[in-house]
C-alpha positions as CSV (number, residue, x, y, z in Angstrom):
1,M,-17.1,-22.5,2.7
2,S,-17.1,-21.1,-0.8
3,L,-19.0,-18.0,-1.7
4,P,-22.0,-18.0,-4.1
5,D,-21.2,-17.3,-7.7
6,D,-23.2,-14.1,-8.5
7,P,-22.0,-12.5,-11.7
8,R,-23.5,-9.2,-10.6
9,R,-21.0,-8.8,-7.8
10,T,-17.3,-9.1,-7.4
11,L,-15.8,-11.6,-5.1
12,A,-14.8,-8.9,-2.6
13,E,-18.4,-7.6,-2.6
14,D,-19.8,-11.1,-2.0
15,L,-17.3,-11.5,0.9
16,R,-18.2,-8.1,2.3
17,L,-21.9,-9.1,2.3
18,R,-21.2,-12.4,4.0
19,I,-19.0,-10.8,6.7
20,A,-21.5,-8.0,7.3
21,D,-24.2,-10.6,7.7
22,E,-22.2,-12.4,10.4
23,I,-21.7,-9.1,12.2
24,V,-25.5,-8.3,12.0
25,Q,-26.4,-11.8,13.2
26,G,-24.0,-11.6,16.1
27,T,-21.7,-14.4,14.9
28,L,-18.9,-11.8,14.9
29,V,-19.4,-9.7,18.0
30,P,-18.2,-6.1,18.5
31,G,-14.4,-6.2,19.3
32,A,-13.8,-9.5,17.5
33,A,-10.6,-9.6,15.4
34,L,-10.8,-10.3,11.7
35,D,-7.8,-12.3,10.6
36,E,-7.2,-12.1,6.8
37,T,-5.6,-15.5,6.6
38,E,-8.4,-17.2,8.6
39,L,-11.1,-15.6,6.5
40,A,-9.4,-16.5,3.2
41,H,-9.2,-20.1,4.4
42,R,-12.8,-20.2,5.6
43,F,-14.3,-18.7,2.4
44,E,-11.8,-20.5,0.1
45,V,-10.5,-17.3,-1.5
46,S,-7.1,-15.5,-1.7
47,R,-6.3,-12.8,0.7
48,T,-6.7,-10.1,-2.0
49,P,-10.6,-10.1,-2.0
50,V,-10.5,-10.4,1.8
51,R,-8.4,-7.3,2.1
52,E,-10.7,-5.4,-0.3
53,A,-13.8,-6.6,1.6
54,I,-12.3,-5.4,4.9
55,R,-11.5,-2.0,3.3
56,Q,-15.2,-1.7,2.2
57,L,-16.4,-2.7,5.6
58,A,-14.2,-0.1,7.3
59,A,-15.5,2.5,4.9
60,S,-19.1,1.7,6.0
61,G,-18.1,1.8,9.7
62,L,-18.9,-1.8,10.5
63,I,-15.3,-2.5,11.4
64,D,-12.3,-0.6,12.6
65,T,-8.8,-0.9,11.3
66,K,-5.9,0.2,13.5
67,P,-2.1,0.1,13.1
68,H,-0.6,-3.0,14.7
69,R,-4.0,-4.3,15.6
70,G,-5.5,-5.2,12.3
71,A,-9.3,-5.1,11.7
72,V,-11.8,-5.6,14.5
73,V,-15.6,-5.5,14.5
74,A,-16.5,-1.9,15.5
75,R,-17.4,-1.3,19.2
76,P,-18.9,2.2,19.4
77,T,-19.4,3.8,22.7
78,E,-22.9,4.2,24.3
79,A,-22.8,7.9,23.3
80,E,-21.9,7.1,19.7
81,I,-24.7,4.6,19.4
82,A,-27.2,7.0,21.0
83,G,-26.1,9.8,18.5
84,M,-26.5,7.5,15.5
85,F,-30.0,6.4,16.6
86,E,-31.0,10.1,17.1
87,A,-29.8,11.0,13.6
88,M,-31.5,7.9,12.1
89,A,-34.8,8.9,13.8
90,D,-34.7,12.3,12.2
91,L,-33.6,11.0,8.8
92,E,-36.1,8.2,8.6
93,A,-38.9,10.6,9.8
94,L,-38.0,13.1,7.0
95,C,-38.0,10.2,4.4
96,A,-41.5,9.1,5.6
97,A,-42.8,12.7,5.4
98,R,-41.5,13.2,1.9
99,A,-42.8,9.7,0.9
100,A,-46.3,10.7,2.1
101,E,-46.1,13.7,-0.2
102,R,-44.4,12.3,-3.2
103,M,-45.0,8.5,-3.6
104,T,-46.8,7.5,-6.7
105,G,-49.9,5.3,-6.6
106,S,-47.8,2.2,-7.7
107,E,-45.2,3.0,-5.1
108,R,-47.8,3.1,-2.3
109,R,-49.3,-0.2,-3.4
110,A,-45.8,-1.8,-3.4
111,L,-45.2,-0.5,0.1
112,E,-48.5,-2.0,1.3
113,A,-47.5,-5.3,-0.3
114,V,-44.2,-5.4,1.7
115,Q,-46.2,-4.6,4.8
116,E,-48.5,-7.6,4.1
117,E,-45.5,-9.8,3.6
118,L,-44.2,-8.7,7.0
119,R,-47.5,-9.6,8.5
120,A,-47.2,-13.1,7.3
121,L,-43.6,-13.3,8.5
122,V,-44.6,-12.4,12.0
123,H,-46.7,-15.5,12.1
124,L,-43.9,-17.6,10.7
125,G,-41.6,-16.3,13.4
126,D,-38.4,-16.2,11.4
127,P,-36.4,-13.1,12.4
128,H,-33.9,-13.4,9.5
129,Q,-36.6,-13.3,6.8
130,F,-38.5,-10.6,8.7
131,L,-35.4,-8.4,8.9
132,E,-34.8,-8.8,5.2
133,A,-38.3,-7.7,4.4
134,D,-38.0,-4.9,7.0
135,E,-35.0,-3.5,5.0
136,R,-37.1,-3.6,1.8
137,L,-39.9,-1.7,3.4
138,H,-37.5,1.0,4.6
139,D,-35.8,1.0,1.2
140,A,-39.2,1.6,-0.4
141,I,-39.9,4.6,1.8
142,H,-36.4,6.0,1.1
143,A,-37.0,5.7,-2.6
144,G,-40.5,7.1,-2.3
145,A,-39.1,10.3,-0.8
146,H,-37.7,11.0,-4.3
147,N,-34.6,12.7,-2.9
148,D,-31.5,10.6,-3.7
149,Y,-29.2,12.5,-1.4
150,L,-31.5,12.1,1.6
151,A,-32.0,8.4,0.7
152,D,-28.2,7.9,0.6
153,L,-27.6,9.6,4.0
154,T,-30.4,7.5,5.6
155,R,-29.2,4.2,4.2
156,A,-25.6,4.9,5.3
157,T,-26.8,5.6,8.8
158,R,-29.0,2.5,8.8
159,A,-26.1,0.4,7.6
160,R,-23.8,1.7,10.3
161,L,-26.4,0.9,13.0
162,Q,-27.5,-2.4,11.5
163,P,-25.9,-4.8,14.1
164,F,-27.4,-2.7,16.9
165,R,-30.9,-2.4,15.2
166,H,-31.1,-6.1,14.5
167,A,-29.8,-7.4,17.8
168,P,-33.1,-7.2,19.8
169,A,-35.2,-8.7,16.9
170,R,-35.0,-12.2,18.4
171,E,-36.7,-11.1,21.6
172,V,-40.1,-12.5,22.3
173,G,-42.8,-10.3,20.8
174,R,-40.5,-7.9,19.0
175,L,-41.5,-8.9,15.4
176,A,-45.2,-8.3,16.1
177,A,-44.5,-5.0,17.8
178,S,-42.3,-3.9,14.9
179,H,-45.0,-4.8,12.4
180,G,-47.5,-2.7,14.4
181,E,-45.1,0.2,14.3
182,H,-44.6,-0.2,10.6
183,E,-48.4,-0.3,10.1
184,R,-48.8,3.2,11.5
185,V,-46.1,4.5,9.2
186,V,-47.5,2.8,6.1
187,V,-51.1,3.9,6.8
188,A,-50.0,7.5,7.2
189,I,-47.9,7.4,4.0
190,V,-50.7,5.9,1.9
191,R,-53.1,8.5,3.2
192,G,-50.7,11.3,2.4
193,D,-50.4,12.3,6.0
194,R,-47.0,13.9,6.1
195,D,-46.9,14.8,9.8
196,G,-48.4,11.5,10.9
197,A,-45.9,9.5,8.8
198,A,-43.0,11.5,10.3
199,A,-44.2,11.0,13.9
200,A,-44.9,7.3,13.5
201,M,-41.5,6.7,11.9
202,R,-39.7,8.7,14.6
203,D,-41.5,6.7,17.3
204,H,-40.6,3.4,15.6
205,V,-36.9,4.2,15.5
206,L,-36.8,5.4,19.1
207,I,-38.6,2.3,20.2
208,V,-35.9,0.2,18.4
209,R,-33.3,2.4,20.3
210,D,-34.9,1.7,23.6
211,D,-35.2,-2.0,22.8
212,Y,-31.5,-2.1,22.1
213,G,-30.8,-0.5,25.4
214,V,-32.8,-3.3,27.2
215,Y,-31.0,-5.9,25.1
216,V,-27.6,-4.5,26.0
217,A,-28.4,-4.3,29.7
218,A,-28.9,-8.1,29.7
219,L,-25.5,-8.8,28.1
220,P,-22.4,-9.8,30.0
221,A,-20.4,-6.7,30.8
222,A,-17.6,-7.6,28.4
223,E,-20.0,-7.6,25.5
224,R,-21.6,-4.2,26.1
225,P,-20.6,-1.0,24.3
226,A,-18.0,1.1,26.1
227,P,-19.6,3.8,28.4
228,A,-19.3,7.4,27.4
229,P,-16.2,9.0,28.7
């Protein structure tokens, strides 16, 4: 399986994105080993870009690298995941509050356009396309906060939690519920309601956290995050 030829990205970056997508979609589950030779063969590349892609994935926290064990898909503990969701709720809420204060008229209209796209995708019932648009909606809010440092922190936390945020998306009714949660956020931002935007966004993230907890409880014991010590 060769990688797409995108002149804007290096081969290692393309490979990183492909592996990250497999982690997010659950093709590579937490704890799964990443063998450089197997990946190089599968993607028809040398081991050099594979090694660099693994380094980048380790830096983002999606995989762990350990001496004598190689690289494995990260398996955070329950406490670590809970802590990340808590931090993300606060960061996303702050971004939404700042966006309500600072977004320009054109940025607010662009945000509403993404929300309308999400509405259509709910009816289409395609989780993959919905999640792609969901990321663009959150990116628009981060950018609309007009605070690059805050946006970087929030995006890094979202990236670290991505496999766990996306896991419940295929559950029946989750796309429609997510769209409704986004609607409350977007309406508050467009109205300039700082407190309402923050509260709606925090509620949305904590609902995702709770949905993930329900999703995990239904998994076989071997696939669940390690309990807190």
